[in-house]
C-alpha positions as CSV (number, residue, x, y, z in Angstrom):
1,M,0.0,0.0,0.0
2,N,1.4,3.4,-1.0
3,Q,1.7,5.9,1.8
4,I,0.2,9.4,1.2
5,K,2.9,12.1,1.6
6,K,1.8,14.9,3.9
7,Y,2.5,18.4,2.6
8,S,2.9,21.3,4.9
9,E,2.0,24.9,4.2
10,I,5.8,25.6,4.1
11,T,6.1,23.4,1.0
12,F,3.7,25.6,-1.0
13,E,4.8,28.9,0.6
14,S,8.3,28.3,-0.6
15,I,7.2,28.2,-4.2
16,K,4.6,31.0,-4.0
17,H,5.1,34.1,-6.2
18,I,3.6,37.5,-5.7
19,D,2.8,39.7,-8.7
20,E,3.0,43.5,-9.0
21,Y,-0.5,43.9,-7.5
22,G,0.3,41.8,-4.4
23,D,-1.6,38.8,-5.6
24,E,-0.3,35.3,-4.9
25,Y,0.3,32.8,-7.7
26,W,2.0,29.5,-8.3
27,L,3.8,28.1,-11.4
28,A,2.5,24.8,-12.5
29,R,5.9,23.4,-13.3
30,E,7.0,24.2,-9.7
31,L,3.8,22.6,-8.3
32,Q,4.4,19.5,-10.3
33,K,7.4,18.2,-8.2
34,P,5.9,18.4,-4.7
35,L,2.7,16.9,-6.0
36,E,4.8,14.0,-7.3
37,Y,4.1,14.2,-11.1
38,K,7.2,13.1,-12.9
39,E,5.9,13.9,-16.4
40,W,4.6,17.3,-17.5
41,R,2.1,15.8,-19.9
42,K,0.4,13.9,-17.1
43,F,0.3,17.0,-14.9
44,E,-1.2,18.9,-17.8
45,G,-4.2,16.5,-17.7
46,V,-4.7,17.3,-14.1
47,I,-4.6,21.0,-14.8
48,E,-7.2,20.6,-17.5
49,K,-9.5,18.8,-15.0
50,A,-8.9,21.7,-12.5
51,K,-9.9,24.1,-15.2
52,L,-13.1,22.2,-15.9
53,A,-13.9,22.2,-12.1
54,C,-13.2,25.9,-12.0
55,E,-15.6,26.5,-14.9
56,N,-18.3,24.1,-13.4
57,S,-18.1,26.3,-10.3
58,N,-19.1,29.3,-12.3
59,N,-15.6,30.8,-12.1
60,D,-13.8,32.3,-15.1
61,I,-10.8,30.1,-16.0
62,K,-8.9,33.2,-17.1
63,D,-9.1,34.6,-13.6
64,H,-7.2,31.6,-12.2
65,F,-5.1,29.9,-15.0
66,V,-2.9,32.0,-17.2
67,G,-0.4,30.7,-19.8
68,A,3.2,31.5,-18.9
69,D,5.6,30.2,-21.5
70,K,9.2,30.4,-20.5
71,M,12.6,29.6,-21.9
72,I,14.7,26.8,-20.4
73,K,18.4,26.1,-20.8
74,L,19.4,22.9,-22.6
75,A,22.8,21.2,-23.0
76,K,25.6,23.2,-24.7
77,G,23.9,26.6,-24.0
78,A,20.8,26.1,-26.2
79,T,17.4,27.2,-25.0
80,R,13.9,26.0,-25.7
81,K,10.4,27.5,-25.0
82,V,8.2,25.3,-22.7
83,N,4.6,25.8,-21.6
84,D,3.9,26.7,-18.0
85,I,0.8,28.0,-16.3
86,N,0.4,30.7,-13.6
87,Y,-2.3,29.5,-11.1
88,Q,-3.9,32.2,-9.0
89,G,-6.3,31.0,-6.3
90,M,-6.5,28.8,-3.3
91,L,-4.4,25.7,-3.1
92,V,-6.5,22.9,-1.7
93,I,-4.5,19.8,-1.2
């Protein structure tokens, strides 16, 4: 039987960002690791389900999930653009 890892508030506070308006947000690629998703494509599926839940709760998805593409460094100094998402809202784990 797998044990469920307990997450503390410190785990998520340590990866929290604050925008220029003082609003808190999290980057999906940073949330992926503590939530134990090893593959981005699998975590994207979870994000899509969260967007659907947001919409079904009569909330505007654009108020909580914003695309945030970024460049990452590859071997030999090359870079590549990857998808990311800014999530703004309550984290309920």
